[in-house]
N, C-alpha and C positions, 0 to 999 in steps of 0.2 A: 937795860934797854928794847922795846918791839918793835919793830918797823909792820905797819900794813902792808901786804902786799898789794901791787899794781899789778890792774891787769894789761893783757895784753895789745897794744894797740894794732888795729884792723888797717891793711893795706889800703893807701888811700880808691885804690882802682876796687877794691872787694867792698869797701863801703856806697863807690860810688857807682858799683852794678844791685847792689842793694837798694841804694835811694830809686833806682829807675824803676827795680822789681816793684815795689809799693807805693809807686806813682799811680794813679789813677790809669787808667787805659782811657781814650779820646771815644767818644763813641761812635759806633760805624753809622752812617749816614746811608740814609734808606733811599734803596734803586725804585722810585717810582717811574721811570719808563719802563724798568724792567719787568715791573710789577703789574704794573698798566696791560705791556704787550703780554703777557700770560692771560690774565682774563681776556686781552682778545681773541685769543688762543683758544680757550677754554668756552666759548662763545661758538665759535667759528665750528668748533667740534660736537657739542653736545645741541646747538641749535638743530642742525643733521638727526639727529638722533632722536630727537622729541618731537620732531615732525613724523617720524617713521612710523613711530611708538604711536599717536594718537591718530596717523589717519590708514594703519592698519584696522583700529579699531570701531572706521567711519562705516557705514552702509554705502554701495556702491553710488547711486542714487541721489545721495546727502554729499559727495565729494567735492563734486563742481559746485552748487549753491553754499555752499560754506564757507568760514574764513580759516584758511589750509593751519593756521597756527595755534585757533582754538581750538579747545577739546569741544569732541561733540557730546549732545547735552543725552543721550541712549546707547554708550558704547555696547556694540555689538561683538560676537563672536562668531559671525557667519563667516567672516575672509579665513579666519582659522579652518573654520568646521571644510570649507571648500578647496583649502590646501590640501588637507589630509587626505580629505577624498579620492584627489586629483594624484591617487599615485605616490605620494611622498615620501612615503618610507619605501616603496620600490627607488626612487632615486638616492633615498637617505643613505640606504645599505649599500647602493653601487658608489659613493662617497667614500664611505669606509671600507669599500674591498679597494679602490683603488689607491687612497692615502696610504693605509696600512701597507698593503704588497708593497709602495714604492718607499716608505720611508723607513721598514726592517730593513731590509737588503743594504738601500742607499746607508744607511749609517755603520751597517754592521762594513762589508766593504771598505766605507772611508775611513773605519776605525784601525782598519788593518793595512792599509792603502799607507794611511800618515805614518803606523808605526813603524811601517820600512823605510819610508823616506827620513823617517828621523832616526833611528839606530841605523840606518846603512846608507847614510851621506856620503860619504865619500866613494860609492861606486858610483860609474858611471850609465847605468839605464835608470838606478835610481833617481837619480837626479835630473833625468830626462823627461821620466814619466811626473812627477815635482814639477817643472817645465809645462807638461804638456795640462795638465788638470787647472794649472793657474790660467796658459791662455783659458779656460774654459769659461774664464769670469769674465771675461773679452768682449763674448759669443752671446747674442740676445735671443732669446726663444724665437722672437718673432721672426728672426735670417733664418731658424731653419726649417722653416714650416713646412717647404717643400721637398728639399731632402728628407724629410721624415715622413711624411705623407707617401714618398714615392719607397723609402723602404719599408713602409709596415707592409704597404701592396704588395712588395714581392715577399713581404713574410705570409704571407697570405694571414694575418690576423687585424684587418680592418675593419671595424665593427665589431670589436669586442674588449675588452677589459683590458685582458695584458695590454690590449695595443695603447693606451693609457699609462701604466705601468712601465714598462720598457723604458717609452724618453723621461716620463717625472723621475727615476731612477737616474740616467744620464745626466742631466741637468741639474740635483741633487748633491753627486758628487765632488764639483769641486769648489765650493762653498765649503762643504764638510770638511773635507780635507783640509782644507788651510786655516781653520778652527782648529780640529784635533791637533794638527801637527803642531800647531803653538801649543797646546797644553800638554802634548807629550815632551815638545823640548825642556818646558819648564821644569819636570820634573828630574833631581838629583840624577846625576850620571852612578853615585856610587852606590843607591840604589838596583840598576841594572848590574855591576858589579855583585853586588852581593851575590842578587839570584846565582849569577851566573858560578859563583864560587861554590852556593849551595848547591849547584848541581842541577838547577832549573832550567828545561829549553824554554828554547823563545815563545814557542806557545803555551808554556805557562807563565814565562814572564811576563805576556802580552794581556792576559784573561786576568792573573792574579795581582798583577804590580799596576802594571799601566790603565788597566782599566777602571778600579776602585779610585784613582788617585785625579781619575779626568771624568769623573761622572758629570763634575757641571758641564761642563763643552759635552757632555754626548746628549745629555734634557737637554740642550740647549740647542743644538742643532738637531735635532728629533723635534722642538716642537715648531724652530723657527721653520724645517720644510713640512711637518706636518700642516702648518696655516699655510704654506708657500700652495703645494698639494691641493685641499681642500679647495682655496676660493679660485683654481685653477676654470681657466675658460675656452683659450684658444687651442688647447689640444682635443677636448672632448665636442667641441664645433668640427674640429677638420678631423678628426679620427674616428668619431659614429657616428651614425644616421637612423637606430633604430627609439623609438622612444622610449623603451625597455631601459636601455644602456644610458641614459640619459646623466649625468651627477645633477648635484643641487643647480648649481648657478646656471648650467646650461637648462634645468624643468623652470626657470624662472620665465622662461618663453610661452612656457603656456599657459599664460593668464594675457597671453598677446594678442588679439585677434585681428582681423582683416582690416579694420576698419576701428578696433576702437583697443585701448591697455586697462584692465581691470586694475585701476591705483591702489589700490585696497590690498586688494588679493596678493597684488606681486609685493608689497611691503609686507602683509604677512608671512609671507616666504622668507619676505630675506629676516625676518625677524628668526622663524623657526633656523634660518640655515648657517646666523650669525650665532643661535646662543651655543652650540658646543664648541664652538671658537672662543666666546666667552670662559668657557667653565674652562677648556683648556691652558688658556691664559691666564687665567686668576688663581688657577694651581702652578705652575709654572713662568709665573712672572720674572720673581726673583732669580732662580736659575737660570732663565732665560740673558737677562739683563747683564748679569755677573759674570759669566761665561762670554757674551759677546766682549767684554770692556774687559776680564780679568784677563785674558792669552794674551793681549796683544800691550795691557799697561805695566807688566811685570819687569 
């Protein structure tokens, strides 16, 4: 006599979990308020950009006689031609020199300082230096204009590009050290120990191990500092006076007369000034966003 094998019974808890897993998930409710707020914010951002672009293509004589939000029937590039002929290339070169001359030393020094703070945290001197860097985040640029001006005068650097580069380096270091230190702190300690066992020096560990692993953070602080220094207006206004040393934000005053302002030319200069920023942000957007969030969310 043969008996048919019986299927083993599943536990009740497992069967209940399986039924819950197979049951259809309730549909998510649409966030209409959030969507409406997003579209409103898009309008707030897009309308000024649209107005800037269409106004830069209008003639100065027709600017006040036309609707500001309606494109002109006969667009012209005379405003861009006027901007380029008004020493725009000289101002562009000045901005590039100031930005590159401040960002490269600031990022290099901040990276080495962040590595020393993380690796030598037990040293009292390095803890004090870390606190000093963090205090720099609480001091705004506007509060130090007069001391910076007096220091630049004492150094005989007034009305020169180094007068813009040195303070820009100082104000870029605190945030850079904070971001880079958080990234270096996330590198496993075993990797540093293995490098030390292999006989690598601290300098070799810094550039062969820490630098490749923290590349997103380095790109983040580089892009952020470059955008900040490129758009800087207060330091060039206070520390320079020669027309041939103006940077692009300060050069916009060129199109402001005593009794009027050439608004289309000013906006054409704004468009040309913004193009390098848009290109830099387009290529480094992912690295910048991931670098600003990953170091604090791990």
